[in-house]
C-alpha positions as CSV (number, residue, x, y, z in Angstrom):
1,M,72.8,-9.1,3.6
2,K,71.9,-6.1,1.7
3,K,70.7,-4.5,4.9
4,L,73.9,-5.3,6.6
5,F,75.9,-3.8,3.7
6,V,73.9,-0.6,3.8
7,V,74.3,-0.3,7.6
8,L,78.1,-1.0,7.4
9,T,78.4,1.5,4.5
10,A,76.5,4.1,6.5
11,L,78.6,3.4,9.5
12,V,81.9,3.8,7.5
13,L,80.6,7.1,6.0
14,I,79.7,8.5,9.4
15,V,83.0,7.5,11.0
16,G,84.9,8.6,7.9
17,F,83.3,12.0,7.9
18,G,83.9,12.3,11.6
19,I,87.6,11.7,11.1
20,M,87.8,14.1,8.2
21,R,85.9,16.9,10.0
22,A,88.4,19.6,11.1
23,E,88.1,21.2,14.5
24,A,88.3,25.0,14.7
25,A,91.6,26.2,16.2
26,D,91.7,28.2,19.4
27,T,93.9,31.4,19.1
28,A,95.3,33.9,21.4
29,E,97.1,37.1,20.5
30,I,99.9,39.2,21.9
31,T,100.1,42.9,21.1
32,V,103.6,44.3,20.9
33,T,104.3,48.0,21.3
34,V,107.6,49.7,21.0
35,T,109.0,53.2,21.0
36,L,112.4,54.0,19.5
37,Q,114.9,55.8,21.6
38,N,115.1,59.5,20.7
39,L,118.2,61.4,22.0
40,A,117.8,65.1,21.8
41,V,119.2,68.2,23.5
42,T,118.5,71.9,22.9
43,I,120.5,74.8,24.1
44,T,119.1,78.2,25.1
45,G,121.2,81.3,25.7
46,D,123.0,83.7,23.4
47,D,123.9,82.0,20.1
48,P,126.1,83.3,18.7
49,W,127.9,84.5,21.8
50,V,129.5,87.7,20.4
51,L,132.5,88.8,22.5
52,G,133.7,91.5,20.1
53,T,137.3,92.7,20.2
54,M,139.3,91.5,23.3
55,T,142.8,92.2,24.5
56,A,145.3,89.4,24.8
57,G,144.7,87.3,27.9
58,Q,141.4,89.1,28.6
59,E,138.6,87.1,30.3
60,S,135.0,87.5,29.4
61,S,132.1,87.8,31.8
62,A,130.2,84.6,32.3
63,Q,127.5,83.7,29.8
64,A,124.5,81.6,31.0
65,Y,123.1,78.7,29.0
66,T,120.5,75.9,29.6
67,A,120.7,72.4,28.1
68,T,117.3,70.8,28.0
69,N,116.6,67.1,27.4
70,T,114.0,67.1,24.5
71,G,114.3,63.4,23.9
72,N,112.3,60.5,25.4
73,V,114.8,58.8,27.7
74,N,117.0,59.9,30.5
75,E,120.2,61.4,29.1
76,D,123.7,62.3,30.1
77,F,125.1,65.6,28.7
78,G,128.7,66.0,27.7
79,I,130.3,69.3,26.6
80,K,133.4,70.0,24.6
81,V,135.0,72.9,22.7
82,G,136.7,72.8,19.3
83,N,139.7,74.7,17.7
84,S,139.0,78.1,16.4
85,S,138.2,78.8,12.7
86,P,139.8,80.1,10.5
87,G,142.8,80.4,12.8
88,T,144.9,78.0,14.7
89,W,143.8,78.8,18.3
90,L,143.5,75.7,20.4
91,P,141.6,75.1,23.7
92,G,143.9,74.7,26.7
93,G,144.3,74.9,30.4
94,S,145.9,78.3,30.4
95,S,146.0,81.4,28.2
96,A,149.1,81.1,26.0
97,A,150.2,81.9,22.4
98,N,147.4,80.7,20.1
99,Q,145.7,79.0,23.1
100,F,142.4,80.1,24.6
101,I,140.4,78.9,27.7
102,M,136.8,78.0,27.5
103,A,135.8,77.4,31.1
104,L,132.7,75.7,32.4
105,D,131.9,77.4,35.8
106,D,130.2,74.6,37.7
107,P,132.1,72.3,38.1
108,A,135.0,74.6,37.3
109,T,136.6,72.9,34.3
110,N,138.6,74.1,31.3
111,L,137.0,72.5,28.3
112,T,139.0,70.6,25.7
113,G,138.2,68.7,22.5
114,S,137.0,65.7,24.6
115,N,133.6,65.5,26.3
116,T,133.5,66.7,29.9
117,V,130.5,65.6,32.0
118,L,127.9,68.4,32.1
119,A,125.0,66.5,33.7
120,T,123.9,62.9,34.3
121,N,120.5,61.2,34.3
122,V,118.6,64.2,33.0
123,D,114.9,63.4,32.9
124,P,113.1,63.7,29.5
125,T,109.9,65.3,30.9
126,T,111.4,68.0,33.3
127,G,115.1,67.7,32.9
128,F,117.5,70.6,32.1
129,E,121.0,71.7,33.2
130,D,121.9,75.4,33.7
131,Y,125.6,76.2,33.2
132,T,127.8,79.2,32.5
133,L,130.8,79.6,30.3
134,T,133.7,82.1,30.3
135,F,136.3,82.7,27.6
136,T,139.8,83.8,28.1
137,A,141.6,85.1,24.9
138,P,145.1,83.8,24.0
139,S,148.0,85.7,25.5
140,S,149.2,86.3,21.9
141,S,148.1,85.2,18.5
142,T,149.5,84.7,15.0
143,S,146.1,85.7,13.6
144,D,144.3,89.0,14.1
145,V,141.1,88.1,12.2
146,Q,137.8,87.2,13.9
147,Q,137.7,83.6,15.2
148,S,134.7,81.3,15.6
149,I,134.8,78.6,18.2
150,L,132.2,75.8,18.4
151,V,131.0,74.5,21.8
152,T,129.2,71.2,21.5
153,V,126.8,69.6,24.0
154,T,126.1,65.9,23.3
155,A,123.3,63.8,24.7
156,T,123.8,60.1,25.3
157,A,121.4,57.6,26.9
158,T,121.9,57.2,30.6
159,T,122.9,53.6,31.3
160,P,121.2,52.0,34.3
């Protein structure tokens, strides 16, 4: 009987340890890489564009610029013009009292305070857009001090 007890105890211990023994887990990994979108545009050309003293209604010669995609995704470029500072000149479709024209030559468009399409789907590795601007002074003005006008090019991500 003692032998049977020893055998059964040994059997219970072997089975018990077998049940308690943990198996090693098998794992697999996934590497996730991500790059954040970077929207960037640089402008080359005369900055500031100094026109000097002009007569009322006078048009400037064309000034060439290049907008370059310096971001990391395809971009659309928009262009707009603001009001003058410190005066009250406004951008418009024709030269008028306190109203100037800032014209984009290709496509021929008079710029306003809202974005106008300058280029679409500009590649980040080789993409740029050449454009020219002309300025036409107001036909008359309530201010005879030097005015500053800001032309803004904005980059947005091209949507597929």
